[in-house]
Structures are given as structure tokens and as C-alpha cells.
C-alpha positions in Angstrom: 18.1 -2.3 91.7 15.3 -2.4 94.4 16.5 1.0 95.8 16.1 2.6 92.3 12.7 1.1 91.8 11.5 2.1 95.2 12.7 5.7 95.1 11.6 6.0 91.4 8.1 5.0 92.3 8.0 7.5 95.2 9.2 10.3 93.0 6.8 9.4 90.2 3.9 9.7 92.8 5.3 13.0 94.1 5.8 14.3 90.6 2.2 13.4 89.6 1.0 15.2 92.7 2.9 18.4 91.7 1.6 18.1 88.1 -2.0 17.8 89.4 -1.5 20.7 91.8 -2.0 18.5 94.9 1.0 19.7 96.9 -0.6 20.6 100.1 0.3 17.3 101.7 3.9 17.4 100.5 6.1 20.5 100.1 3.8 23.4 99.2 5.9 25.0 96.5 3.8 28.2 96.6 5.2 28.9 100.1 8.6 29.0 98.5 7.4 31.5 95.8 6.9 29.1 92.9 4.0 29.6 90.6 1.7 26.7 89.7 3.4 26.4 86.4 6.8 26.1 88.0 5.5 23.6 90.5 4.2 21.5 87.6 7.6 21.8 85.8 9.2 20.5 89.0 6.7 17.6 89.0 7.5 16.8 85.3 11.2 16.6 86.3 10.3 14.3 89.2 8.2 12.0 87.0 11.0 11.8 84.4 13.7 11.2 87.0 11.6 8.6 88.8 10.8 6.8 85.5 14.6 6.8 84.8 15.3 5.2 88.1 12.6 2.5 87.5 14.0 1.9 83.9 17.5 1.5 85.6 16.8 -2.2 86.0 17.1 -2.6 82.3 19.2 0.5 81.4 21.8 1.3 84.1 23.1 4.3 82.3 19.6 5.8 82.3 19.4 5.3 86.1 22.8 7.0 86.6 21.7 10.0 84.6 18.3 10.1 86.4 19.9 9.9 89.8 22.4 12.7 89.0 19.6 14.9 87.7 17.4 14.2 90.7 20.4 14.9 93.0 20.7 18.3 91.4 16.9 19.0 91.6 16.8 18.1 95.3 20.0 20.1 96.1 18.3 23.1 94.5 15.2 22.3 96.7 17.5 22.4 99.7 18.8 25.8 98.7 15.4 27.3 98.3 14.4 25.9 101.7 17.5 27.5 103.1 16.7 30.9 101.5 13.1 30.6 102.9 14.6 30.0 106.4 12.6 26.8 106.9 13.0 24.5 109.9 14.7 21.2 109.4 11.5 19.1 109.1 10.5 21.0 106.1 13.6 20.0 104.1 14.2 16.6 105.5 12.8 14.8 102.5 14.9 16.8 100.1 18.0 16.0 102.3 17.4 12.3 102.3 16.6 12.2 98.6 19.7 14.2 97.7 21.9 11.8 99.7 20.3 8.7 98.3 20.5 9.9 94.8 24.2 10.8 95.1 25.0 7.4 96.6 22.8 5.7 94.0 24.5 7.5 91.1 28.0 6.7 92.6 27.0 3.0 93.0 25.7 2.8 89.5 29.0 4.3 88.2 31.1 1.8 90.1 29.3 -1.2 88.6 
């Protein structure tokens, strides 16, 4: 439960930063060719997924769906970083997030 709440909170913060256009300190989506609108859409997905992880304390099925969706989102981020030929430190956060979300979704399904 604590893992979902922790990662959910971090993703909500990251998503709000994308929605507000404050992505210079995290992954600059414009470097990957995304418009501000697309970056904001990614932020909305992060906020929704993060909120789903936080809500997982009360609704485990919601947490499973949120984790699966976030895993897909972060795997897409990894693909975009690969296409952009980024160095590993640029996609480390997406790699860790994808692994944690897959493990979290699997753990939720095994409950």
C-alpha cells in the first residue's frame, strides 16, 4: 500500500508540473518533439494514474488498472527516449517507474 501511495504522490506532482508547463527540471518533453498540448496530456495521464495508485488503498482494482496504464505510459516514454538516442541518465526515471508499475500491478493481481 505504501508503495502505491508514494509513487502515486510523486506521479501526481510530476503530472501537475507537466500540466503547468514546468518540465524544465524533469524530462523536457519538447526535446522529444512534443507540443505543449501533448505534454499537458501526458501530465493529465500522470495525474490520473497517480491518483489511481493513491486510491488503491481503498480500491485495489483501481490501483491495478492505474499501475498497468502507467506502465504502458512509461514504456512509451522509454521508446521515445530510444528514438531520440538519449543517454541512459535521461530515461532512468522512466525505466524505474516502468519496472515498479509492472511489479506493483502484478502484486495487486496476486492478492
